[in-house]
C-alpha positions in Angstrom: 105.2 117.3 164.5 106.4 119.7 161.4 109.8 120.2 161.2 109.1 123.8 159.3 107.1 125.1 162.3 110.3 124.5 164.5 112.3 126.2 162.6 114.4 122.5 162.8 116.7 120.8 160.3 114.7 118.3 158.1 115.5 114.8 159.0 118.5 113.4 157.3 117.1 110.8 154.0 118.5 107.2 155.7 120.7 105.2 153.0 117.9 103.1 152.7 114.0 103.6 152.2 110.8 102.0 152.3 109.8 100.7 149.1 106.8 102.0 147.6 105.2 98.4 147.6 106.0 98.2 151.2 107.9 94.9 150.7 111.8 95.3 151.3 113.7 98.7 151.0 115.5 100.5 148.1 118.9 102.2 147.8 118.5 106.3 147.7 121.6 106.7 146.2 120.8 104.5 142.9 117.2 105.3 142.8 117.0 107.6 140.0 113.1 108.5 141.0 114.4 110.6 144.2 116.2 113.0 142.4 114.1 115.9 141.9 111.8 115.1 144.7 110.9 118.1 147.1 111.6 117.8 150.5 107.9 117.7 151.8 107.1 114.9 149.1 109.7 112.6 150.5 107.0 110.7 152.5 104.4 111.4 149.9 102.8 108.8 147.9 105.1 107.2 145.4 104.7 108.0 141.7 102.6 105.2 139.2 104.6 101.9 138.5 103.9 100.1 135.2 102.3 96.8 136.1 106.0 95.1 135.6 107.0 97.6 138.7 109.0 100.3 136.2 108.9 103.6 137.3 106.9 105.8 134.0 110.0 108.0 134.3 111.7 104.6 133.5 109.5 103.7 130.6 109.5 107.1 128.9 113.6 107.1 129.4 113.1 103.8 127.3 110.4 104.7 124.6 112.9 107.9 123.7 116.0 105.5 123.2 118.4 106.8 125.7 119.1 102.9 125.8 118.1 99.4 125.8 117.2 96.9 128.4 117.2 93.3 128.1 113.9 93.4 130.1 110.8 91.6 128.1 108.6 94.5 129.7 110.2 97.3 128.0 109.7 96.1 124.9 105.9 96.7 125.2 106.4 100.4 124.6 109.7 100.8 123.0 109.6 101.8 118.9 110.2 99.2 116.7 113.7 99.1 114.9 114.2 101.4 111.9 114.9 98.6 110.1 112.0 96.5 110.6 110.0 99.7 110.4 111.2 100.3 106.4 110.4 96.6 106.1 106.8 97.2 107.2 106.5 100.3 105.1 108.4 98.9 101.4 105.6 98.3 99.2 105.1 94.7 97.5 106.0 94.5 93.6 103.0 94.5 91.6 103.8 91.1 90.7 104.0 89.6 93.8 101.0 91.6 94.8 99.0 89.9 91.9 99.8 86.3 93.4 99.7 87.6 97.0 103.4 86.6 97.8 104.5 89.6 99.1 106.0 90.8 102.4 102.9 90.3 104.3 103.9 87.9 107.3 102.5 84.5 106.7 101.2 84.3 110.4 99.1 87.0 109.5 97.6 86.2 106.7 96.4 83.2 108.2 94.9 85.0 111.2 93.3 87.4 108.6 91.5 84.1 106.4 90.4 83.1 109.1 88.4 86.1 110.1 87.4 86.6 106.5 89.7 89.8 106.0 90.9 89.9 102.2 93.6 92.3 100.4 90.5 95.1 100.0 87.8 96.2 101.7 85.0 97.0 98.9 84.5 95.0 95.6 84.7 97.7 93.7 84.8 95.5 90.1 81.3 93.8 91.0 79.5 96.8 92.2 80.2 98.3 89.0 79.6 95.4 86.6 75.9 95.0 88.7 75.1 98.9 87.9 76.0 98.2 84.2 74.3 94.9 84.2 71.0 96.8 85.6 71.2 99.3 83.3 71.6 97.0 80.3 68.6 95.1 81.5 66.7 98.3 81.8 67.5 99.0 77.9 66.2 95.5 76.9 62.7 96.2 78.5 62.6 99.5 77.0 63.4 98.2 73.5 60.7 95.2 73.9 57.9 98.1 75.1 58.6 99.6 71.9 58.6 97.0 69.8 55.5 94.7 71.3 54.0 97.5 73.6 54.9 96.0 76.7 58.6 95.3 78.7 57.7 91.6 79.1 57.1 89.3 76.2 53.7 87.0 76.3 53.4 86.8 72.5 53.8 84.5 70.4 54.8 82.7 73.5 55.8 83.3 77.0 59.7 84.4 77.8 59.3 81.9 81.2 62.1 84.0 82.8 59.4 87.3 82.3 61.7 89.5 80.5 62.2 90.4 76.0 61.7 88.1 72.7 64.0 86.6 71.3 64.6 88.7 68.2 64.9 91.2 71.1 67.8 89.6 72.8 69.7 88.8 69.7 69.1 92.0 68.5 70.6 93.5 71.5 73.9 91.3 71.5 73.0 87.6 72.5 75.2 84.7 71.7 74.1 83.7 68.7 76.2 81.7 66.2 74.3 82.4 62.9 75.1 86.6 63.8 78.6 84.9 64.1 79.4 82.5 61.7 77.8 80.8 58.6 75.4 78.5 59.7 73.9 75.5 58.0 70.5 75.0 58.0 69.3 77.7 59.6 67.0 80.0 57.8 67.6 83.4 56.4 64.8 85.4 58.4 63.7 85.5 62.0 60.5 87.2 63.6 60.9 90.7 63.8 60.8 92.5 66.9 57.5 93.5 66.9 56.1 90.1 65.7 53.7 88.9 68.1 52.2 86.2 66.0 52.3 82.1 66.0 53.3 81.2 63.6 54.9 84.5 62.5 53.4 86.9 60.1 56.3 89.5 60.6 59.8 88.3 59.2 63.0 90.2 59.2 66.3 89.2 57.6 68.8 87.6 59.9 71.0 90.7 58.9 68.2 93.1 60.7 67.6 90.8 63.5 71.2 90.5 64.1 71.6 94.6 64.1 74.9 96.2 65.2 75.4 97.6 61.3 74.5 93.7 60.1 77.1 91.9 57.6 77.0 94.2 54.4 76.8 91.3 52.2 79.7 89.3 53.8 79.8 86.3 56.4 77.9 87.5 59.9 81.1 87.8 62.3 80.0 89.4 65.2 82.5 87.9 67.3 81.8 90.8 70.1 78.8 88.4 70.9 81.0 86.2 73.4 81.5 89.2 75.3 78.5 91.5 74.7 76.2 88.3 76.1 77.6 88.3 79.5 75.7 91.8 80.1 72.5 90.2 79.0 69.9 88.9 80.8 66.4 87.2 80.0 63.9 88.3 82.5 63.5 89.6 85.7 64.1 86.4 87.3 67.1 85.6 85.0 69.0 88.8 86.5 68.0 88.6 90.2 69.3 84.8 90.3 72.5 86.5 88.7 73.2 89.6 90.8 72.6 87.9 94.2 75.0 85.5 93.5 77.0 88.4 92.0 76.9 90.6 94.9 77.7 87.8 97.3 80.1 85.3 96.2 81.8 87.3 93.4 81.7 90.4 96.2 83.8 88.2 98.7 85.8 87.0 95.9 87.2 90.2 94.7 88.1 91.6 98.4 90.2 88.3 98.6 91.8 88.4 95.5 91.9 91.9 94.7 90.1 94.0 92.1 92.9 93.3 89.2 93.0 89.2 89.7 89.1 89.1 90.2 88.7 91.1 86.6 90.7 88.9 84.9 88.9 85.9 86.2 85.5 87.1 85.3 85.8 88.0 82.4 87.9 84.9 81.2 85.7 82.6 82.8 82.7 84.6 81.4 84.1 84.8 77.6 85.3 80.8 77.7 81.8 79.6 79.0 80.2 81.2 75.7 83.1 79.9 73.5 82.2 76.6 74.2 78.5 77.2 74.4 79.0 78.3 71.1 80.8 75.3 70.2 78.4 72.3 71.7 74.9 74.3 72.3 72.0 74.4 69.5 72.7 76.6 67.2 69.7 77.8 66.6 68.9 78.9 70.7 70.4 82.5 71.5 72.3 82.6 74.9 72.9 85.5 77.3 74.1 85.9 81.1 76.8 86.3 83.4 75.9 82.6 84.8 79.6 81.6 83.5 81.3 84.8 84.7 79.7 84.2 88.1 80.5 80.4 88.1 84.0 81.4 87.6 84.4 82.7 91.2 82.4 80.0 92.7 85.4 78.0 91.4 88.0 80.2 93.0 86.0 78.9 95.9 87.0 75.6 95.5 90.4 76.6 94.9 90.5 78.7 98.6 89.1 75.5 100.0 91.1 73.0 99.0 94.3 74.9 99.7 93.5 76.3 102.9 91.7 73.0 104.0 93.1 73.2 107.5 92.1 77.1 107.8 88.6 76.9 107.3 86.0 76.3 109.7 84.1 73.0 109.3 85.9 72.4 105.5 83.7 68.9 105.0 80.6 71.1 105.7 81.3 73.7 103.6 82.5 70.7 100.7 79.1 69.5 101.2 77.0 72.8 101.0 79.4 74.0 97.7 78.5 70.7 96.5 74.8 71.2 96.8 75.0 74.7 95.3 77.0 73.7 92.1 74.4 71.0 91.4 71.7 73.7 91.7 73.2 76.0 89.5 74.1 73.5 86.8 70.5 72.3 87.1 69.4 76.0 86.0 71.2 75.5 83.0 68.5 73.7 81.6 66.3 76.9 81.7 65.7 78.4 78.3 68.2 80.9 77.2 70.4 79.7 79.8 73.4 77.6 78.8 75.1 75.2 80.9 77.9 75.2 78.9 78.4 78.7 80.1 78.1 77.1 83.5 80.8 74.6 82.6 83.3 76.7 80.8 83.2 79.1 82.9 83.5 77.0 86.3 86.8 75.1 84.2 88.7 78.5 83.4 87.7 79.9 87.0 89.4 76.9 88.2 92.7 77.3 85.9 92.9 81.2 86.1 92.1 81.1 90.0 94.4 78.3 90.8 97.0 81.3 88.7 96.2 84.3 90.3 94.5 83.5 93.7 96.4 84.3 96.7 97.3 81.2 98.3 99.1 80.9 101.9 101.8 78.5 101.6 103.2 78.0 105.2 105.8 75.3 104.1 107.6 74.9 101.0 106.1 71.8 99.5 103.1 73.5 99.7 104.4 76.6 97.9 106.1 74.2 95.2 102.6 72.0 94.4 101.2 75.6 94.3 103.2 76.7 91.8 103.2 73.3 90.3 99.4 73.9 89.8 100.1 77.7 88.4 102.4 76.6 85.6 100.2 73.5 84.3 96.9 76.6 84.3 98.8 78.9 82.5 99.3 77.2 79.5 96.2 74.7 79.3 94.2 77.6 79.6 95.6 79.4 76.8 95.4 76.1 74.6 91.6 75.9 75.5 91.3 79.0 74.2 92.6 78.7 70.8 91.8 75.3 70.4 87.7 75.8 71.2 87.8 79.7 69.3 89.5 77.9 65.9 86.8 74.9 66.1 84.1 77.1 67.0 84.7 78.8 63.0 86.2 75.8 61.3 84.3 72.7 61.9 81.1 70.9 63.2 80.7 70.5 66.9 78.1 68.0 66.5 80.2 65.9 64.5 82.8 65.4 67.1 80.1 65.1 70.2 77.0 64.5 69.1 75.7 63.7 72.7 77.2 66.6 74.4 74.2 68.8 73.3 72.4 66.9 76.1 74.3 68.7 78.7 72.3 71.9 78.1 68.9 70.9 76.7 66.1 68.6 77.6 64.5 67.0 74.7 61.3 68.7 73.4 59.1 69.1 70.4 59.9 72.9 70.4 63.9 72.2 70.0 63.0 69.3 67.6 64.4 67.2 70.5 67.5 69.2 71.0 68.4 67.4 67.4 69.8 70.1 64.4 69.5 73.5 64.6 66.8 73.8 67.8 64.6 75.3 65.6 
């Protein structure tokens, strides 16, 4: 019966009310959820409760900071302490960011590593380099088309990579020692860019073929060919293979390292590969391509594999596949215009620089000490290799020191004088 229709006083609130769940009772004097209820709400459906049994009012009370509870469930909703918020918002110092040793929690880094999450989402440097290299290759085809009437050289010999002639590649910046230093036993003239006869009937001076303003009667010293050769490619096959590797392997390394560390690794490997090739490859054969730089980024994947072995998915299988890929890449170094020394040099420098700059996760002090030991050894070794080999390139005869090294990048044939002398 409705007490309001009989004008009777409402029933007294008992000292103990049934619990909303129907089990046990609760004390009305101590239950804050009763406060503010209208008379006709006393026996209505109880207010929603959280999974752990706390009322919404209680949760709002805790979230607002009105008091601190020692119950675990309150921590699910409460705001983090002010000190922790400040810590999470602090920026990592640039040097720490480069080496990956900032305030990024180790457990979170391990989890991100397993999920393939790196420092950044997009490989900006790889995209820019790829666009530049494709543009440079288009220019190569245009130059050869103007000189020989076709973008791909078929005369006097067919370019197996389906690209410009040898003279065009030299003129555009290939690594070619006679354009970079005085070389003995090299003819002072070369086939002109527009020559299609075999033997050549149009001959130009070395200075004209090398281009870039010539030497002005002085000793050739176009040292920048150690760099420009990285951006050139011998043909459609060459650039396709390199860009596929660059947009996959190199792009993932940039995501993990960040653009700054990747940029340093990429170009140090590419330049050092050309320096090593300039020392030990046939001086009469031009060499081009980003292969050395890409091999440098491949080397970083080896650093990652061994430094994070227990975080890798099936690391043994991954090691087997990486070994096969490495052997295949070295085999490609025997193709004309591609230099295996650039591959090996890029791989070596990539290991050194990658060890220094790759953000390795060190869960223990022992692991961290080992990594810093490798880093401290890698830095001076990389510098020494650069200095010694650049000096050797300009001051001595590398064939006298390593007469058999040439076979690491040359298959003996009559066209290259069986890998002897200049390769002419």
